[in-house]
C-alpha positions, 0 to 999 in steps of 0.5 A: 907712103900711105900705110894701113894706119893712115887709111884707118885714121882717115876713114875710121878714126877713133878721135877727131879734132875739128880746127875751126869748129863754130857755133855759128849756124850755116858756117862750115865749122858748125855743119861739120861739127854737127856731122861729126857728133852724129856718130857716137863711135868717136871722140870729137874735139872742137878747136877754137880759141874764141869759144869755150865750147862748141855745140855743148862740147868743151873747146880747146884754143889749140890742138896742142892742148887736147889732152889725148891722142888725135887720129884725124885733124879736120882743118877749116880756117883761113888759108894763110893759117893752115901752115901753122896749124899743120905744124901744130898737128905734126907736134901733136903726133897727128898722122892724117888730116882733111884740109877743107880750106880753099885759097891755095893753088886753085886761087893762084897760091901754089907756094902756100900749098907747097909749104903745107905739103912740105910740113906734112911730109916732114911730119909723115901726115897724109891729108885730103885736099886742100879745097875739099868739101870733105869725105865720109865712111858710112860703115864707121859713121864718119862724115866731114861734110858740112851740108849733105844729109845723112847718106844711106850705107851701100856698096858704091864708093865715090871719088870726086874732084869736085865737091858740088858734083859729089853732092849731085851724084850722091843725091841722084843716087839716093833718089834711086835707092843707091847706098854708099860705102865711102866717098871723098872730095879730093880737092887740089890733091896736093898730097893724096891723089885720086889714084891713091883713093882708087887703090884703097877702095879697090881693096875695100870689102864694103865696096862693089862698084867704084864711081868717079868724077874726074877733071884731070889725072896727076898719075895717068899711067898709074890710074890705068894700071890700077883700073886694069887690075880692078875692073875685072872684079869691080866695075869703075864708072867715071865722068870725065869732064874738061874735054872742051877748050873752055871746060879745060880752062875752068878745070885749071881754075877749079882744082889746078889740074890739067884736063888733058886730051879728051880722045886720049882719055876715052881710048885709055878708059876703054883699054882699061875697062872703065865705063865712061859716062856723060853726067850724074844721071847716066852714072847712077843709071849704070850703077843701078843696072850693075848692082841689080841686073846680070850682064847681057850675053850679047846685044840683041834686045827684046822690046815689050811695049804698051803702044806702037809709038813707044815701041818705035821710040824704043827701037830707034834708041836701041839701034842708035846705041849700036844694039840690035832689035832682036829677031824673035823665034817663030815659036815665040811669035806663035806663043804670043799669038795665043794670049795677046789681042789679034792686033798685036804687032807680031814682031819685035817690038812686041806691041801689046796693042793697048791691053787694059788695066785689068789685063795687066797679067798679059804683060807678064805672060808676054815677058816670060815668053820673051825671056825664053827666046834664045834670040833675046839677050835683054829686055826693055819693058814699057808695060802697064805695071806699077799703078799706085793705090791712088791711081787704082782707087779711081776705078777699083774697090779697095778689095780689088786694089788689094788683090791687084797689088798681091798679084803684081807683087807675086809676079814681080818677085817671080821676075826677080827670080827669072832674071837671075836664072836666065841671066837676062837683064830687064829694064823698066821704062816709065810709061808716063809722068804720073808713073815717074813721080810716084814714090809707091811705084818706085819702091815697088820696083826697087824691092825686086831690084828692077831698074826703072828709067825715065826714057828708052834712050836712057835705058838703051844707053845703059844697056850699051854700056853693059854689053860693052863691059861684058865683051871687055870681060869676055876678051880678058878671059879669052886672053888669059 
């Protein structure tokens, strides 16, 4: 049984023993030690019989010789030594552990893994791993990872059955301004399973969205029962890998898990409200939208674009995702006629026919008009907004640039308010490579919680996920 104390000691321990701590730069024992010492909130005890101190902290030759109580043991030693270390943790009265060491069931050594589990259960120890890359809690400042840079706090939890995929998702998220509450590389799940972490994070007040990288579920029925209870209140977004023959074989050699039928997983996820995505980019795209935008009422999409070709690509992306290119109300057409050039498209997509940089305010006027149309549930925006200071300096004076930024900032702030009031999400699609790579522009839209995507296809895919999730929630309410 996993108690509240177990979870507290796993994610917010007051004391940690690092067994295998090292002064060797580039080693696991060195990297984890650095991260543990980064937070002043807890006592850290390095354990290494060959060192008198590690990173300036007195070291112990055994966990048994640490004079004070230890909440969490982090184990980074060769696999054959782990049973002995676990036995010492039991003698010491430690109740939680993280076994970073690999070389167990995933390497054809199930008996060694079973021995560790037996010792832990007899001593009432709950542990992460083995074969894990660690875990973290940004609110308590705990990090048992060796290589990842400092992670910004935020409302997203991540449970991953791959350490490398965990790193990819975290760094992808950070590039989009996403912060994390907790994350864990589950490893072989010899003791704690993905389902245990899911249940724990469902009750975590710091977490608004739960994400997961899944190769195989050890307790599939329990996962689905938990998901049905969680998804009405907290979205779950999951990557499910191992759906092909060779990827399923790779899963077995990776974490000793069984991948299972891909079609069954897809159906089960849909029945329990889990949003399934294909990769880390799509996962972070969906997270950004769920954090910052309302769910669309339905699937009718308005498209506002700076050029005809971009509008065609956007319309095709929308329809390929099973969404609808909205039919604009006659009143909307009439209103757009009053300020767009006569050559505008007179329909949806709304092609503004190449308005110039000094006419960018017309994009906001058109956007407000689209948002007022009752036939439009969400908007895909491809407009000349968010030019950087460097780009504007090629044409305008410093005074003109300052005035431009002020007007645009005010309009984006107004957009933020109108999205909240109307309940209609607005997704920005980057109109050029130059726009896409500019941090000043990214920060501008992030400040007003406007999701920005690199292509219409990615934006449309996210909109489709949000429409599906809204319909799932509506069906639950109707059946209550």
